[in-house]
Structures are given as C-alpha cells and as structure tokens.
C-alpha positions in Angstrom: 20.8 -8.7 34.3 24.5 -7.9 34.0 25.8 -6.0 31.0 29.3 -5.2 29.8 28.8 -1.7 28.4 25.2 -0.8 29.3 24.8 1.1 32.6 21.2 0.6 33.7 20.2 3.6 35.9 18.1 3.4 39.0 14.4 3.3 38.2 11.5 0.9 37.5 12.0 -1.9 35.1 9.0 -2.2 32.8 7.2 -5.5 33.2 4.7 -7.4 31.0 2.0 -9.2 33.1 -1.3 -10.6 32.0 -0.8 -9.3 28.5 -0.3 -5.7 29.8 2.7 -3.4 30.4 3.3 -2.4 34.0 4.9 1.0 34.1 6.2 2.6 37.3 6.7 6.2 38.1 10.3 6.2 37.0 10.5 3.7 34.1 13.8 2.9 32.6 13.7 3.6 28.8 16.5 2.7 26.4 17.8 5.4 24.1 20.0 4.9 21.0 21.5 8.1 19.7 21.8 7.0 16.1 24.3 8.0 13.5 24.7 11.3 11.7 22.1 13.8 12.8 21.2 11.5 15.7 23.7 13.5 17.7 21.5 16.6 17.1 17.9 15.3 17.2 18.0 12.6 20.0 19.1 14.9 22.8 16.4 17.5 21.8 13.8 14.7 21.9 14.9 13.8 25.4 14.8 17.4 26.6 11.3 17.8 25.2 10.0 14.6 26.8 11.5 15.4 30.2 9.9 18.8 30.1 6.5 17.4 29.1 6.6 14.7 31.8 7.6 17.3 34.4 4.9 19.7 33.4 2.2 17.1 33.2 2.9 15.3 36.5 4.6 18.0 38.6 7.7 15.9 39.4 5.8 12.8 40.4 6.9 10.9 37.3 10.2 11.0 35.3 11.9 8.8 32.8 15.3 7.2 33.6 17.1 7.2 30.3 19.4 4.2 29.6 22.0 4.8 26.8 22.3 1.9 24.4 24.7 1.5 21.5 24.5 0.6 17.9 25.8 2.0 14.6 28.8 4.2 15.1 28.5 4.1 18.9 28.2 0.3 18.8 31.3 0.1 16.7 33.2 2.2 19.2 31.9 0.4 22.3 31.9 -3.2 21.1 33.7 -3.3 17.7 30.3 -4.1 16.1 27.6 -1.9 14.5 25.0 -4.3 15.8 26.0 -5.6 19.3 24.2 -8.6 20.8 24.2 -6.8 24.2 22.1 -4.0 22.8 19.5 -6.4 21.5 19.3 -8.1 24.9 19.1 -4.8 26.7 16.1 -3.7 24.6 14.5 -7.0 25.4 15.3 -6.5 29.1 13.9 -2.9 29.2 11.0 -3.6 26.8 10.8 0.0 25.5 13.5 2.0 23.7 13.7 4.9 21.2 16.3 5.4 18.6 17.7 7.9 16.1 18.5 7.1 12.5 21.2 4.6 11.5 23.4 4.4 8.4 22.3 1.8 5.9 24.8 0.9 3.1 23.2 1.1 -0.4 26.1 0.6 -2.8 28.3 -2.3 -3.8 31.4 -1.2 -1.9 32.7 -3.6 0.7 33.0 -1.1 3.6 31.1 1.9 5.0 32.0 4.7 7.3 29.5 5.2 10.0 30.7 8.7 10.7 30.0 10.2 7.3 28.3 7.3 5.4 31.0 7.2 2.8 31.4 3.8 1.1 34.7 2.4 0.0 36.5 -0.9 -0.9 38.8 -1.2 2.1 38.8 -1.0 5.9 40.8 1.3 8.1 40.8 5.1 7.6 37.8 6.7 5.9 38.8 8.2 2.5 36.3 11.0 3.0 36.2 12.2 6.6 39.6 10.8 7.7 38.4 9.0 10.9 40.2 5.8 11.8 37.6 4.1 14.0 34.4 4.5 12.0 34.8 2.1 9.0 33.3 -1.4 9.2 32.4 -4.2 6.8 29.3 -3.7 4.7 26.2 -4.9 6.5 22.5 -5.3 6.2 20.2 -2.6 7.6 20.5 -2.2 11.4 16.8 -1.3 11.5 15.8 -4.5 9.8 18.0 -6.6 12.1 16.4 -5.1 15.2 13.0 -6.0 13.8 14.0 -9.5 13.0 16.0 -10.3 16.2 13.3 -8.9 18.5 10.4 -10.2 16.3 9.0 -6.7 16.1 6.2 -7.7 13.7 4.3 -4.5 13.6 5.6 -1.3 12.0 3.2 1.4 13.3 3.1 4.8 11.5 0.5 7.5 12.5 -0.1 10.2 9.9 -1.8 13.4 10.8 -1.9 17.0 9.7 -0.5 19.9 11.7 -2.1 23.2 11.1 0.3 25.6 9.4 2.5 23.0 7.7 2.6 23.6 3.9 1.0 20.5 2.4 0.5 19.6 -1.3 -3.0 18.2 -0.9 -6.2 20.2 -0.6 -7.6 17.6 1.9 -4.5 17.4 4.0 -6.4 18.8 7.0 -8.6 15.7 6.9 -5.7 13.3 7.2 -5.6 11.5 10.6 -5.0 7.7 10.3 -2.5 5.1 11.5 -0.9 2.4 9.4 0.0 -1.1 10.8 2.5 -2.6 8.4 3.5 -6.3 8.7 7.2 -6.2 9.5 8.6 -9.7 9.1 7.2 -11.3 6.0 6.6 -10.4 2.3 9.7 -8.9 0.8 11.5 -8.6 4.2 11.5 -12.4 4.5 11.5 -13.0 0.8 14.2 -14.4 -1.5 15.6 -12.9 -4.7 17.3 -15.1 -7.2 19.6 -13.7 -9.9 18.7 -14.4 -13.6 20.6 -17.4 -14.9 21.5 -18.6 -11.5 20.9 -22.2 -10.3 18.0 -21.3 -8.1 16.2 -19.2 -10.7 16.6 -21.9 -13.3 15.3 -24.6 -10.9 12.3 -22.5 -10.0 11.5 -21.8 -13.6 11.8 -25.5 -14.5 9.7 -26.5 -11.5 6.9 -24.2 -12.4 6.9 -25.4 -16.0 6.9 -29.1 -14.8 4.2 -28.7 -12.2 2.0 -25.9 -13.7 2.8 -25.8 -17.3 3.5 -22.1 -17.2 6.4 -20.6 -19.2 8.7 -18.0 -17.6 11.5 -16.5 -19.7 14.8 -18.2 -19.0 16.6 -14.8 -18.5 14.2 -13.8 -15.6 15.2 -13.0 -12.0 12.9 -14.8 -9.6 11.5 -13.4 -6.3 9.7 -15.4 -3.6 7.4 -13.5 -1.1 6.0 -15.5 1.8 2.9 -14.4 3.6 1.6 -16.7 6.3 -1.6 -17.2 8.3 0.4 -16.6 11.5 2.0 -13.4 10.3 -1.3 -12.1 8.9 -3.4 -12.8 12.0 -1.1 -11.1 14.5 -0.8 -7.9 12.5 -4.5 -7.7 11.9 -5.2 -8.5 15.5 -2.9 -5.7 16.6 -4.6 -3.2 14.3 -8.1 -4.2 15.6 -7.0 -4.0 19.2 -5.7 -0.5 18.5 -8.9 0.6 16.9 -11.0 -0.8 19.8 -8.7 0.8 22.4 -8.8 4.2 20.7 -12.5 4.0 19.8 -11.8 4.5 16.1 -14.5 3.9 13.5 -12.9 1.6 10.9 -10.1 -0.8 10.0 -9.1 -1.3 6.4 -7.2 -4.3 5.1 -5.0 -3.2 2.1 -3.9 -5.8 -0.4 -3.3 -6.6 -4.1 -5.4 -9.8 -3.9 -6.9 -9.2 -7.4 -3.5 -10.3 -8.8 -1.7 -12.1 -6.1 -4.6 -14.2 -4.8 -2.7 -16.7 -2.6 -0.4 -14.2 -0.9 -2.0 -10.8 -0.7 -5.5 -12.2 -1.4 -5.0 -14.6 1.5 -3.8 -11.7 3.7 -7.3 -10.2 3.3 -9.1 -13.5 3.6 -7.2 -14.5 6.8 -7.6 -11.0 8.2 -11.4 -11.2 7.8 -11.5 -14.7 9.3 -9.4 -13.6 12.3 -11.7 -10.6 12.9 -14.9 -12.6 12.7 -13.5 -15.3 15.1 -11.9 -13.0 17.7 -13.7 -9.7 17.4 -17.1 -10.8 16.0 -19.0 -8.8 18.6 -17.0 -5.6 17.9 -16.9 -5.4 14.1 -19.2 -5.1 11.1 -18.0 -5.9 7.6 -19.0 -3.8 4.7 -21.1 -6.7 3.3 -23.0 -7.0 6.5 -23.4 -3.3 6.8 -25.5 -3.2 3.6 -27.1 -6.7 3.9 -28.2 -6.5 7.5 -28.1 -2.8 8.5 -29.1 -1.0 5.4 -25.8 1.0 5.3 -26.3 2.5 8.8 -23.4 1.7 11.2 -24.7 0.1 14.4 -23.6 2.0 17.5 -20.4 0.8 19.2 -19.2 -1.2 16.2 -16.0 -0.9 14.0 -16.4 -1.1 10.3 -14.0 -3.7 8.8 -13.3 -3.2 5.0 -10.7 -3.9 2.5 -9.2 -2.0 -0.5 -7.0 -2.9 -3.4 -3.5 -1.4 -2.9 -3.4 0.8 -6.0 -6.8 2.4 -5.3 -5.9 3.3 -1.7 -3.2 5.6 -3.1 -6.0 7.6 -4.8 -8.4 7.5 -1.9 -6.0 8.8 0.8 -5.6 11.9 -1.4 -9.3 12.4 -2.3 -11.2 11.1 0.8 -8.7 10.5 3.6 -11.3 11.1 6.3 -12.8 7.7 5.4 -9.8 5.9 6.9 -8.7 5.6 10.5 -6.6 2.4 10.7 -5.0 0.7 7.7 -3.3 -2.8 8.0 -1.0 -3.9 5.2 1.6 -6.4 4.1 5.2 -5.2 4.2 5.8 -3.8 0.7 2.5 -2.0 0.3 2.9 -0.6 3.8 6.4 0.7 2.9 5.1 2.5 -0.1 1.9 3.9 1.5 3.4 5.1 4.7 5.9 7.4 2.9 3.2 8.6 0.4 0.8 9.4 3.3 3.5 11.4 5.1 4.0 13.4 2.0 0.3 14.3 2.0 0.7 16.3 5.2 4.0 18.0 4.4 6.9 15.6 4.3 8.9 13.0 6.1 10.4 15.4 8.7 7.4 15.0 10.9 6.7 11.3 10.4 6.9 9.2 13.6 7.1 5.5 13.8 7.5 2.4 16.0 8.3 -1.3 15.6 6.4 -3.5 18.1 5.8 -7.0 19.2 3.2 -7.7 21.9 5.6 -6.8 24.8 8.5 -4.9 23.2 8.4 -1.5 21.4 11.2 0.3 19.6 10.3 3.8 18.6 12.3 5.6 15.9 13.1 8.5 13.7 11.8 7.4 10.3 14.3 9.3 8.2 18.0 9.0 7.2 21.2 10.1 8.9 21.8 13.2 6.7 25.5 13.2 7.4 26.1 16.6 5.7 24.1 18.2 8.5 25.7 16.3 11.4 26.5 18.5 14.3 25.1 21.6 12.7 22.1 21.8 15.1 20.0 22.4 12.0 17.6 19.6 11.1 14.0 19.1 12.1 13.7 16.8 15.1 10.0 16.4 14.6 10.1 12.7 13.6 11.8 11.5 16.8 9.8 13.9 19.0 6.5 12.6 17.6 7.8 9.0 17.9 8.3 9.9 21.6 4.7 11.0 21.7 3.7 7.5 20.5 6.0 6.1 23.2 4.3 8.1 25.9 0.8 7.0 24.6 2.1 3.4 24.6 3.0 3.9 28.3 -0.3 5.4 29.1 1.2 8.8 29.9 -1.2 10.5 27.6 -1.1 13.8 29.5 2.6 14.3 28.7 2.0 13.2 25.1 -0.7 15.8 24.7 1.6 18.5 26.1 4.2 17.8 23.4 1.5 17.8 20.6 0.1 21.1 21.9 3.6 22.7 22.0 4.5 21.5 18.5 1.2 22.6 17.0 1.6 26.1 18.5 5.2 26.3 17.4 4.2 25.6 13.8 1.3 28.0 13.9 3.6 30.7 15.3 6.1 29.8 12.4 8.9 29.0 14.8 10.2 26.2 12.7 13.4 24.6 11.3 14.8 25.4 7.9 12.8 22.8 6.0 9.4 24.1 7.1 10.6 27.7 7.0 11.6 27.3 3.3 8.2 25.9 2.4 6.3 28.6 4.4 8.3 31.4 2.8 7.7 29.9 -0.6 4.0 30.1 0.0 4.3 33.8 0.9 3.8 33.5 4.7 5.2 36.4 6.7 6.8 36.4 10.1 8.5 33.1 9.6 11.4 32.6 12.1 13.8 29.9 11.2 15.1 28.2 14.3 17.8 25.6 15.0 17.1 21.9 15.9 17.5 22.7 19.6 15.6 26.0 19.1 12.6 24.0 17.8 12.7 21.9 20.9 12.8 25.0 23.1 9.9 26.5 21.2 7.9 23.4 21.8 8.7 23.4 25.5 7.8 27.2 25.9 4.4 26.5 24.3 3.4 23.3 26.2 
C-alpha cells in the first residue's frame, strides 16, 4: 500500500488468517506520539519495549516501529488533526499504540494542539504563540479512531502493584479486566436540547403512543443498545476468559431500571453465552440448581450484577471478579473508579480492539503544563505496551516489563506522582526519578 506521509519500515506485516493474527519475528507496529506529554512518555515506552524484546529473545525478535500522525503531528503533516491516511495505515498494520491526544471541552471555536488553549479564532495561539498549532474545534480523536476502525471493545486491565500507595484495604486483591462496549450506548446516542424541535417531537410521540407525560422543558437523550453490539462484546469477554483460564465473567448492567436497553444487554449476553459457549460456562442459577454451589472443574462462572452494586463490590470483595463486561457508560465510570482502587490513573493501561485490529493507548490526558519536562509517569503507556505484547503472543517480553516495573516500584524508584504519595505515607528511601529515569529503572530490573 502506498502512503503520502507514512514511511513503512522493513519488517513483517501482521496478517489476520483463520480468525488469528499471524506475527513474524520483526512485526511492523504503528506508533502515534500523541500531544502534550506524548513527546515524553511515548519514546520511553518504545525504549522499554525494545529492551524487553531484546532480553527475552536474544535478538531473534524485534519490533519495527512505524511512525503515524494525528493530533498536532497530524496537523503539521497533513493539515488535519485526524488524517484519513493514518486511519488507513492502522488498518493496514493491524496493531498500533498511541500517546494521549488533546480533546476540546469548552465552547470556543478553535483549540491549540500544542498547549490545549481554546480560543475564538484561528491563526496564532493566544497562549503559547505558535502559529501552526491551532485548528477548528473537533470531536475527540480517540472516539473517531474507535468509530472509523469499528474498535468495539475498550479493554482495561486493573491490577495492584506492590508498593503503590492505594486507598483501599483490599487493593492487593484487585486483578480483573473490563470489556467496555465502545460503539453504542451514549457513544452512539443522541442528545436533544430542551425546547428544540426533536425534543418536543419525542415528548409528543411518547405521550401519544404510551400516555406518559414528560415535562415540556426537558432535554431528551436516546441511547441505543443492539443485539449485534451486545453479542460481540460479550463474545470477546468470554473468549478472553477462556484463553486466560479465568474463573468468571460478570455482565454489569442497570437492567432493573432500563429493562429494554441495559436489561437486554444482560439478557442477550446470557443467550449468546449459552448458544456459543454452553460447554464452557455455568450460570449462577445452574450452579445452585444443578451443582449445589460447587463449581464444576474446567467451567467458567457466568453471572451478572447491577451497575451500582458493582461499585461497592469491587471495593469490598474484588477477588470475586476476573472479567467484567459492560455497556459504554457504565464501563467508562467503572474503569476509572477501579484504577483509583489501586493507586490512580497513572498506571492504567488500555486498548481499543475489533477482531483483527488493536489500538493500544495511554488512558490519561495530555497534561500540557508538563510537556517536555521529562517528568510525568509513563506507566500507562508502558503497561498498554504489555497488553500489546500479550496480544501478539510475546508473553515473555511482557513479563520482563512487568517484573521490571514491580521491582522499580518496590525499590521506590518512581516518578513524582508516586513519590509524593509514598512520602506522604511515611516511606523512607524514596527516589524521585524522571519520566525517562523510570524507564531506565524498569530496564535495569528486568
């Protein structure tokens, strides 16, 4: 495939054959630096991954990194923060990893991708003074990647690292993974302003067809959840549980109130599991009706929980959960809450996947005030790279990184965010290191 700006290095293109990825010894992986602190954390991640692969395979394997451009780099290479060529390159390469991207949040018409300042005109940035960094306001780059590439599964592992100050007494029992549906619910929903034509029409339609009264000054939201979208995310969660020999899958929903969206999410999930994985799963009902509460060997327990109760249970009995599968909004809330249990967002990895494409990512913001200071914690993107290596089947390299990070934290060789928390708890011998210094500490301890 020919590209205008992308320079694909020599190496092995990843293929998808018979529903499996085919990975060569020198796979070509796309890398998007990201905005803001992306210039600090992304090179550190690459250095850590290269070292782990080299140590694990003695030079027999290596990653051929292929730079791709979006955000500020996209604007400078293509004149667009979200270039079509980058989307096609990710589709071509099948696996990529990215730093964070600026997301406008105000009402201003323009945003600077260098410093995230928002203003009401193009041209020169009023805050940082750059002349090639301001573009029209846009919708989230992250969301657009998910939608254009149909990355229907947002996958977020959550686990505790010994030595990380955590607010929960059961933090050391946290080790589960969330599969959040990525294309429906509020992501594909519609929001209609109070008093607008659509809001009025919907209110009138509901009154006419159902007899229910909605206040006329109400805003109206529509959240679609389909059988198709539900089945493919539940299928992916079950496939993961089976492949990793995990004990349970929990469907999380608010079906006690929203019976035909979130309630159907649970219903369709159970039906899919029984139909396609009936020989692998046992539901909670069957567990007690047919097995007297004793799990049969080699089976996965399939259960469901109401969304509000799961927030309590991951704090009080987190070891009862190994895989959780959720609609979009519940998954958004729960993934950030779960990361907080084990010490914060700085170490939270993530990926957005379809069946044949995976985009791994730093799950935090661009923190422009720290850009270029070599200061921030690169843990999120490094652990996302661990997910990437596991996805490729390069588990030995992934394990090297985890071992190096665990030892670095235990030795209190950490960035400022963790150092501050450790010192506040009275820990002695804490050595605050830079962003690149944390990467070096991990490599030294692999």
